[in-house]
C-alpha positions in Angstrom: 6.2 100.0 -104.1 8.1 102.6 -102.1 9.2 100.3 -99.3 12.2 97.9 -99.7 11.3 95.6 -96.7 8.0 93.9 -96.6 6.6 92.4 -93.4 10.0 92.7 -91.7 11.1 89.6 -93.7 11.3 90.2 -97.5 13.9 92.6 -99.0 12.5 93.8 -102.3 14.8 93.9 -105.4 14.0 94.2 -109.1 10.4 94.4 -110.5 10.0 91.2 -112.5 6.6 91.9 -114.0 3.1 93.2 -113.5 -0.3 91.6 -114.0 -3.8 92.9 -113.9 -4.0 92.8 -110.1 -0.5 92.4 -108.7 3.2 93.4 -109.0 5.8 90.6 -109.0 9.2 91.4 -107.4 12.4 89.5 -107.0 13.0 89.5 -103.2 15.2 87.9 -100.6 13.7 86.0 -97.7 15.8 87.0 -94.7 14.4 84.2 -92.5 15.2 81.3 -94.8 18.0 83.1 -96.7 16.8 82.4 -100.2 15.5 84.4 -103.2 11.8 84.3 -103.9 9.3 85.8 -106.3 7.1 88.1 -104.2 3.6 88.8 -105.6 2.1 91.9 -104.1 -1.6 92.9 -104.6 -1.8 96.4 -106.1 -2.9 99.2 -103.7 -6.1 100.0 -105.5 -7.4 96.5 -104.9 -6.5 96.0 -101.3 -10.0 97.2 -100.2 -11.7 95.2 -103.0 -13.1 92.0 -101.5 -13.4 90.3 -104.8 -9.7 90.8 -105.7 -8.6 89.8 -102.3 -10.6 86.6 -102.7 -9.0 85.9 -106.0 -5.5 86.6 -104.6 -6.2 84.2 -101.7 -7.6 81.6 -104.0 -4.5 81.6 -106.1 -2.3 81.0 -103.0 -4.5 78.2 -101.8 -4.9 76.5 -105.2 -1.2 76.5 -106.0 -0.2 75.6 -102.5 -2.2 72.4 -102.7 -0.5 71.3 -105.9 2.9 69.7 -105.2 4.1 69.0 -108.7 7.5 69.5 -110.4 5.9 71.6 -113.1 3.8 73.9 -110.8 5.4 76.9 -109.2 5.2 76.2 -105.4 3.8 78.8 -103.0 5.8 79.2 -99.9 3.7 81.7 -97.9 0.7 83.9 -98.1 -0.1 86.7 -95.8 -0.9 90.4 -95.0 1.7 92.8 -93.6 1.0 95.2 -90.8 0.4 98.0 -93.2 -2.4 96.0 -94.9 -0.4 94.8 -98.0 -1.4 91.4 -99.3 1.4 89.3 -100.7 2.5 85.7 -101.5 6.0 84.3 -101.6 6.7 81.7 -104.3 9.6 80.0 -106.0 11.7 82.3 -108.1 12.0 80.8 -111.6 14.9 82.7 -113.3 14.3 81.8 -117.0 11.5 84.3 -117.7 8.2 83.3 -119.3 7.4 81.3 -122.4 5.9 84.5 -123.8 9.3 86.2 -123.4 11.0 83.4 -125.3 8.5 83.4 -128.2 8.8 87.2 -128.5 12.5 86.9 -128.6 12.9 83.9 -130.9 9.7 83.6 -132.8 8.6 80.0 -133.6 10.4 77.5 -131.4 11.9 74.1 -132.3 9.0 71.6 -132.5 10.9 69.2 -130.2 11.1 71.9 -127.5 7.5 72.8 -128.0 6.5 69.1 -127.5 8.6 68.9 -124.3 7.2 72.1 -122.8 3.7 71.1 -123.8 4.1 67.7 -122.2 5.3 69.3 -118.9 2.4 71.8 -118.8 -0.1 69.0 -119.7 1.4 66.9 -116.9 0.9 69.8 -114.4 -2.7 70.4 -115.6 -3.5 66.7 -115.4 -2.2 66.7 -111.8 -4.4 69.7 -111.0 -7.5 68.3 -112.8 -7.2 65.1 -110.8 -7.5 67.2 -107.7 -10.5 69.1 -109.0 -8.7 72.3 -109.9 -9.2 74.0 -113.3 -6.6 76.7 -114.0 -8.8 78.8 -116.5 -6.0 81.1 -117.6 -3.4 79.1 -119.3 -1.2 81.3 -121.5 2.5 81.7 -122.2 2.8 84.5 -119.7 1.8 82.0 -117.0 4.4 79.4 -118.0 7.7 80.1 -116.4 11.0 78.6 -117.6 13.8 77.3 -115.4 17.5 77.7 -116.1 17.4 74.2 -117.5 14.6 75.2 -119.9 11.8 73.3 -118.1 8.3 74.7 -117.8 6.4 75.5 -114.6 2.8 76.7 -114.4 2.0 79.8 -112.4 -0.9 82.1 -111.6 -3.8 80.2 -110.3 -5.6 83.5 -109.5 -8.8 82.5 -111.3 -8.6 78.8 -110.8 -11.9 77.2 -109.8 -13.1 73.8 -108.7 -14.0 71.5 -111.6 -17.7 71.6 -110.5 -17.8 75.4 -110.3 -19.7 77.5 -112.9 -18.8 80.9 -114.2 -20.8 83.6 -112.4 -21.3 87.3 -113.1 -19.4 88.2 -109.9 -16.1 87.0 -111.4 -14.1 90.1 -112.4 -11.6 88.1 -114.5 -12.6 85.3 -116.8 -9.4 84.7 -118.6 -7.3 86.2 -121.4 -9.1 86.8 -124.7 -6.5 85.3 -127.0 -6.4 82.0 -125.1 -10.0 81.5 -123.9 -11.9 78.4 -124.9 -15.2 78.8 -126.8 -17.3 77.7 -123.7 -15.4 80.1 -121.5 -16.1 83.0 -123.9 -19.8 82.1 -123.8 -19.9 82.1 -120.0 -20.6 78.4 -119.9 -19.2 76.1 -117.2 -15.6 75.2 -117.8 -13.7 72.0 -117.1 -10.5 70.3 -117.9 -11.2 70.5 -121.6 -11.1 74.3 -121.4 -7.5 74.3 -120.0 -6.6 71.9 -122.8 -8.0 74.3 -125.4 -5.9 77.1 -124.0 -2.8 74.9 -124.0 -3.6 74.3 -127.7 -3.4 78.0 -128.3 -0.1 78.1 -126.5 1.3 75.3 -128.6 0.1 77.0 -131.8 1.9 80.3 -130.7 5.1 78.5 -129.8 5.1 76.6 -133.1 4.4 79.6 -135.3 5.2 82.7 -133.4 1.6 83.8 -133.9 -1.8 83.3 -132.3 -4.4 81.4 -134.3 -6.7 84.4 -134.3 -6.0 88.2 -134.4 -8.1 91.2 -133.7 -7.5 94.7 -132.3 -10.4 94.5 -129.9 -10.2 91.7 -127.2 -13.9 91.0 -127.5 -13.6 90.5 -131.3 -10.6 88.2 -130.6 -12.6 86.1 -128.1 -15.6 85.8 -130.4 -13.3 84.3 -133.1 -12.6 81.4 -130.8 -16.3 80.6 -130.9 -17.1 81.1 -134.5 -14.0 80.7 -136.7 -12.2 77.5 -137.5 -8.5 77.8 -136.6 -5.8 78.0 -139.2 -3.4 75.0 -139.5 -0.1 75.7 -137.8 1.6 74.2 -140.9 0.0 77.0 -143.0 1.9 79.5 -141.0 5.0 77.5 -140.5 5.7 74.7 -142.9 8.3 73.4 -140.6 5.7 72.2 -138.1 5.6 68.3 -138.2 2.3 66.9 -139.3 1.9 65.0 -136.0 2.1 68.3 -134.0 -0.2 70.0 -136.5 -2.9 67.3 -136.0 -2.5 67.3 -132.3 -2.7 71.1 -132.0 -5.8 71.3 -134.2 -7.5 68.6 -132.1 -6.9 70.7 -129.0 -8.5 73.7 -130.7 -11.8 71.9 -131.6 -14.8 74.0 -130.8 -16.7 71.1 -129.2 -15.0 70.1 -125.9 -15.8 66.5 -126.6 -13.7 66.6 -129.8 -10.6 67.6 -127.8 -8.4 65.2 -125.9 -10.3 63.3 -123.2 -7.7 64.1 -120.6 -4.4 65.9 -120.0 -2.9 62.4 -119.4 -3.7 61.3 -123.0 -2.3 64.6 -124.2 0.9 64.2 -122.2 1.4 60.7 -123.7 0.9 61.9 -127.2 3.3 64.9 -126.7 5.9 62.6 -125.3 5.6 60.3 -128.4 5.9 63.3 -130.7 8.9 64.6 -128.8 10.7 61.4 -129.5 9.6 61.3 -133.2 6.9 58.7 -132.7 3.4 59.1 -134.1 0.7 60.3 -131.6 -1.7 57.6 -130.6 -5.0 59.5 -129.9 -4.7 62.2 -132.5 -3.5 59.9 -135.3 -6.1 57.2 -134.6 -9.0 59.6 -134.4 -7.9 61.4 -137.6 -7.9 58.1 -139.4 -11.3 57.2 -138.0 -12.8 60.4 -139.1 -11.6 59.9 -142.7 -12.9 56.3 -142.8 -16.3 57.1 -141.3 -17.2 60.4 -143.0 -21.0 60.7 -143.5 -22.3 60.4 -147.1 -24.3 63.6 -146.9 -22.8 65.7 -144.0 -25.1 68.1 -142.3 -23.9 71.3 -140.7 -24.4 69.7 -137.3 -22.3 66.6 -138.2 -19.5 68.8 -139.4 -18.9 70.1 -135.9 -18.8 66.8 -134.0 -17.0 63.5 -134.3 -18.6 61.0 -136.6 -19.7 57.8 -134.9 -18.1 54.6 -136.2 -20.4 52.8 -138.5 -20.5 49.0 -139.0 -18.9 47.7 -142.2 -21.3 46.8 -145.0 -20.8 44.3 -147.7 -23.0 45.8 -150.4 -21.6 48.0 -153.2 -20.5 51.4 -152.0 -21.1 54.5 -154.0 -18.9 57.5 -153.4 -20.8 60.6 -152.2 -19.5 62.7 -155.1 -20.6 60.0 -157.6 -24.0 59.7 -156.0 -24.6 63.5 -156.1 -23.3 63.7 -159.7 -25.7 60.9 -160.8 -28.7 62.5 -159.1 -27.8 65.9 -160.5 -27.4 64.4 -164.0 -30.8 62.8 -163.9 -32.3 66.0 -162.8 -30.7 67.9 -165.6 -32.1 65.4 -168.1 -35.6 65.8 -166.8 -35.4 69.6 -166.9 -34.0 69.4 -170.5 -36.9 67.2 -171.6 -39.5 69.5 -170.0 -37.8 72.5 -171.7 -37.8 70.8 -175.0 -41.5 69.8 -174.6 -42.5 73.4 -173.8 -40.5 74.7 -176.8 -42.3 72.2 -179.1 -45.7 73.2 -177.8 -45.0 76.9 -178.3 -43.7 76.2 -181.8 -46.7 74.2 -182.6 -49.1 76.8 -181.3 -47.3 79.5 -183.3 -47.5 77.3 -186.5 -51.2 76.7 -186.0 -51.9 80.4 -185.5 -50.0 81.2 -188.7 -52.0 78.5 -190.6 -55.3 80.0 -189.7 
């Protein structure tokens, strides 16, 4: 922007960053005498009703969420020259994306703490019917004390809303849930999936999927199983590995049931205690694996089966036994055919 004073109140300073639809400046509020982060809608979108609607939605969604790990919105308005802007808390520690770029993989304890704080903010929003829909490290700001605050509710929607063709922005390809990629209705589970990608990146310094084209990257979230964080970084604790992979499940029902459950597990991992939900369900899946898994059963959680008292045959032994019997039958048939051919040839030679 060319002007240094906006709406006769905010003195613009350094440019902090830029998103798809807005610039973010450090500014000083002359009325309340405090520094703020000022988000200004880009000029090319001022006349675009859809973008103005998204901008207004962000302000209203975030303003309704009073939580220690959500960036608060102070004011939203339009200046006399037609510039749309919102004033929010200035969080001086940069973004989680900046930190990962600078340090690579982060200490697992720090990742568990930041993840717990973000999950707490999401749980608070979800309880009030707000789905963020664009959780990524660029939208997680860090305070001077190293705590996380969730920002940018620009494409947040009510929990009951569905994705429509009129939405200009659906999310960020590298962090979108499978259902979001497919244009299906999204809910709290979608935010948890995106947080799983954030945890993966913070633990390894890399995304679980990579592609040069955003569309190809998004499709991988639908079709390809994620790599284990421990494969990329052996220093990732098994508990965090299990927890992260659970969040990255293709089927929303296979993820955490709520952000509250996730917060509790992350807090336990943070203090070197085993997670409750992820650990118990991993054990359940091992104990109750189907004898002959179908493609469908491989993608959803196996129901708990009642214990039986009869002799149990391992799936591998069962298959080997059946395959062995089949081979014996085929061998006998082949031997019979060979004998018949030999007998016919011998009779022909005799006559």
